[in-house]
Each structure stands twice: as structure tokens, then as C-alpha cells.
C-alpha positions in Angstrom: -37.3 -5.8 200.4 -39.7 -4.7 197.7 -42.5 -2.4 198.8 -45.4 -1.0 196.7 -46.8 2.3 197.9 -50.3 2.7 196.3 -52.7 5.6 196.4 -55.9 6.8 194.6 -53.9 9.1 192.2 -50.2 9.3 191.4 -49.0 12.7 190.1 -45.8 12.3 188.2 -44.8 15.9 188.2 -43.7 15.5 184.6 -45.7 17.0 181.7 -44.5 14.2 179.5 -46.0 11.6 181.9 -49.7 11.9 182.8 -51.1 11.2 186.3 -52.0 7.6 187.1 -55.4 6.8 188.6 -54.8 4.0 191.1 -51.1 4.6 190.7 -48.2 3.2 192.8 -44.5 3.4 193.4 -42.3 0.2 193.6 -39.5 0.7 196.1 -36.5 -1.6 196.3 -34.5 -0.7 199.4 -33.8 3.0 199.0 -34.4 3.3 195.3 -37.4 3.7 193.0 -37.8 0.5 191.0 -40.8 1.7 188.9 -44.1 3.6 188.9 -47.4 2.8 187.2 -50.8 1.3 187.9 -51.0 -0.6 191.1 -52.4 -3.7 189.5 -49.5 -4.0 187.0 -46.8 -3.5 189.7 -48.6 -6.0 192.1 -48.9 -8.6 189.3 -45.3 -8.3 188.3 -44.1 -8.4 192.0 -46.5 -10.6 193.9 -44.2 -11.0 196.9 -43.8 -7.2 197.5 -45.2 -5.7 200.6 -48.0 -3.3 199.9 -48.7 0.0 201.7 -52.0 1.6 200.7 -52.6 5.3 201.2 -55.6 7.6 200.7 -55.4 10.5 198.3 -52.5 11.8 196.2 -49.0 10.3 195.8 -46.6 13.0 194.6 -42.9 13.8 194.4 -41.8 15.4 197.7 -42.0 19.1 198.3 -39.4 21.8 198.8 -40.0 24.4 201.6 -38.5 27.7 200.6 -37.8 28.8 204.2 -35.0 26.5 205.4 -32.9 28.8 207.5 -35.9 30.8 208.7 -37.7 27.8 210.0 -34.7 25.9 211.5 -32.5 28.6 213.0 -34.7 31.8 213.2 -37.8 30.2 214.7 -38.4 28.2 217.8 -40.6 25.0 217.5 -42.1 24.5 220.9 -41.9 21.1 222.7 -45.3 19.5 223.0 -44.9 19.9 226.7 -44.7 23.6 226.3 -48.0 23.8 224.2 -50.1 25.3 227.1 -47.6 28.1 227.5 -46.2 28.7 224.0 -48.7 27.1 221.7 -47.7 24.8 218.8 -46.8 27.1 216.0 -43.2 28.2 215.3 -42.3 31.3 217.3 -40.5 34.1 215.5 -39.5 37.8 215.9 -40.6 39.3 219.3 -41.9 36.0 220.6 -38.6 34.3 219.9 -36.6 37.2 221.4 -38.5 36.8 224.6 -37.2 33.2 225.0 -34.0 32.3 226.8 -32.3 30.3 224.0 -29.3 28.0 224.5 -27.5 25.8 222.1 -29.3 22.8 223.6 -32.7 24.4 223.1 -31.8 25.4 219.5 -30.8 21.9 218.7 -34.0 20.4 220.1 -36.0 23.0 218.2 -34.3 22.3 214.9 -35.0 18.6 215.3 -38.7 19.2 216.0 -38.7 21.7 213.1 -37.4 19.1 210.7 -39.9 16.5 211.8 -42.7 19.1 211.3 -41.4 19.8 207.8 -41.5 16.1 207.0 -45.0 16.0 208.3 -45.9 18.5 205.5 -44.5 16.3 202.8 -41.2 18.4 202.7 -38.2 16.4 201.5 -35.9 19.4 200.9 -35.4 22.9 202.2 -34.1 25.9 200.2 -31.3 27.8 201.8 -28.3 26.6 203.8 -28.6 26.8 207.6 -25.5 28.3 209.3 -26.2 27.1 212.9 -24.5 23.7 213.5 -27.5 22.4 215.4 -29.7 23.1 212.4 -27.3 21.5 209.9 -27.0 18.4 212.2 -30.8 18.0 212.3 -31.1 18.3 208.6 -28.2 15.8 208.0 -29.6 13.2 210.5 -33.0 13.3 209.0 -31.8 13.1 205.4 -33.6 16.2 204.5 -32.2 17.7 201.2 -31.0 21.2 200.8 -31.4 23.4 197.7 -29.5 26.5 196.9 -31.3 29.8 196.7 -30.2 33.2 195.5 -32.2 35.2 198.0 -34.6 34.8 200.9 -38.2 34.5 199.6 -40.9 37.1 200.4 -43.6 36.4 202.9 -43.8 35.1 206.4 -42.0 31.7 206.8 -44.4 28.7 207.3 -44.4 25.0 207.4 -46.8 24.6 204.5 -44.8 24.8 201.2 -48.2 25.1 199.3 -49.3 28.3 201.1 -49.5 30.8 198.3 -47.9 28.4 195.8 -49.0 25.7 193.4 -47.9 22.1 193.6 -45.8 22.5 190.5 -43.9 25.4 192.2 -42.8 23.3 195.1 -42.2 19.8 193.8 -38.6 18.8 194.4 -38.5 17.1 190.9 -40.6 14.8 188.8 -40.8 11.2 190.0 -37.3 9.8 189.9 -36.3 7.3 187.2 -35.7 3.7 188.1 -32.5 3.4 190.2 -32.8 6.9 191.8 -33.7 7.5 195.4 -37.3 6.8 196.2 -38.4 10.1 197.7 -42.1 11.1 197.7 -45.1 12.2 199.8 -48.8 11.2 200.1 -51.6 13.7 200.9 -55.1 12.9 202.0 -56.8 14.9 199.2 -58.7 13.6 196.1 -57.0 15.9 193.6 -54.7 18.8 193.1 -57.4 21.4 193.6 -58.4 19.9 196.9 -54.7 19.7 197.9 -54.3 23.4 197.1 -57.3 24.3 199.2 -56.5 22.0 202.2 -52.7 22.5 202.2 -49.7 20.2 202.9 -50.9 19.6 206.4 -52.9 16.8 204.9 -49.7 14.8 204.5 -50.2 11.2 205.6 -46.8 9.8 204.7 -43.3 11.0 203.6 -40.7 8.7 202.2 -37.0 9.7 202.0 -34.7 7.3 200.0 -37.1 4.5 200.7 -37.5 5.2 204.4 -40.9 6.0 205.8 -39.9 9.1 207.8 -43.4 10.4 208.6 -46.7 8.6 208.9 -49.8 10.3 210.3 -51.3 8.4 213.1 
């Protein structure tokens, strides 16, 4: 099935291809079948399903803290929010928790979902804990090699202290490559930098809508 994802502004991530006001991505199954102005794609493919999103449509993001977030932090279950809060627990707070393999597995799955909810489509660093690797594999989250752990406290927002160009997984894929991207409820890059990746309204991995903000 053909689906057109349209937004107010499409950022290509490629210096050779300018941003597109009223831009859209045409998705055929799992692959990107084209990008360009929504009107042109819709006219060429009148039977395509249309998903309209507010804000910016960009290539997906890479979070530099893969192992730190998925096997060295605990992501509380929503039912634990009153006791533990909602943010990842690390260091002394993590050490105080009675962790089991089952609890690590559930935490990693929630961590992956929370990364997807920030427009993250890949994480840097290879997790060593089987539960974390399984959560990454099941979700389809990509992994990127890194030479060393990055500085700073790990966080879910890849844009914290970084520019959009720093954390894009790649420019928009060519036709025939996996359709992987994110949409943020921000009018432009400056607003996105100020508001952060928590403004993500949708994340698509290989054509699958894996996150949609309710």
C-alpha cells in the first residue's frame, strides 16, 4: 500500500537538496518511493493513503547513549511512577533497586519505546546484555558503532546539547531504501532545537509507524 506522510516542512538532511515547504514522503510498503511537495506526490498517486502531521518531517535521529540507556539505566513502569518517577534511573538510584533478568528485559523494552518517542531510529554503541539486544532487535532500532562513550549524562533526547545535523541518522533515503524518518511538532529547526526531541509526534521505521503521539 502506498502512503504519503505530509508535514509543514520536510528537512532532507542533505546540503545538496533544500528543505521542502509542504513536503512529503511517499512510502511503498517498507521503502521510500519518493520525496517532494505534497501536491506533486498526491497528484501522481491519487489512490495513496495520506497521513498529515504538524511541524517538521526529518530523517530519524541517532541517540549516542545506546548501552547507557538500555542496560545501565532503569526505565520505570508507568505503574511505578508514584514511587520511582518517570525518568530513567541511574547510578545510586539504580543500585538501590533489586534488579532481575526479567526486570532488565522489561526496562529495555520500555527504554526502546521511549527512544522511539523521541524520534530515535538508531542508537550508538552495542548493548552487551541479551535483554537489551533483544529489545533493540524486536523493535527494529538500528545500531551504530562508536569508538568511545560520549561525554555528558545519558538522556533520551538526542538533541540535548547537539544540533539536528549532529544526530541525523543519514539524509533522506534514496528511492528503494528503507523509509525511516520522524516528525516533530515544531515549525522550524530553531524551534526544534529549543523544544527538543520530546516534541516527536511520529516515528517510522522501514515503513512501520512505530510511534504516534496520542
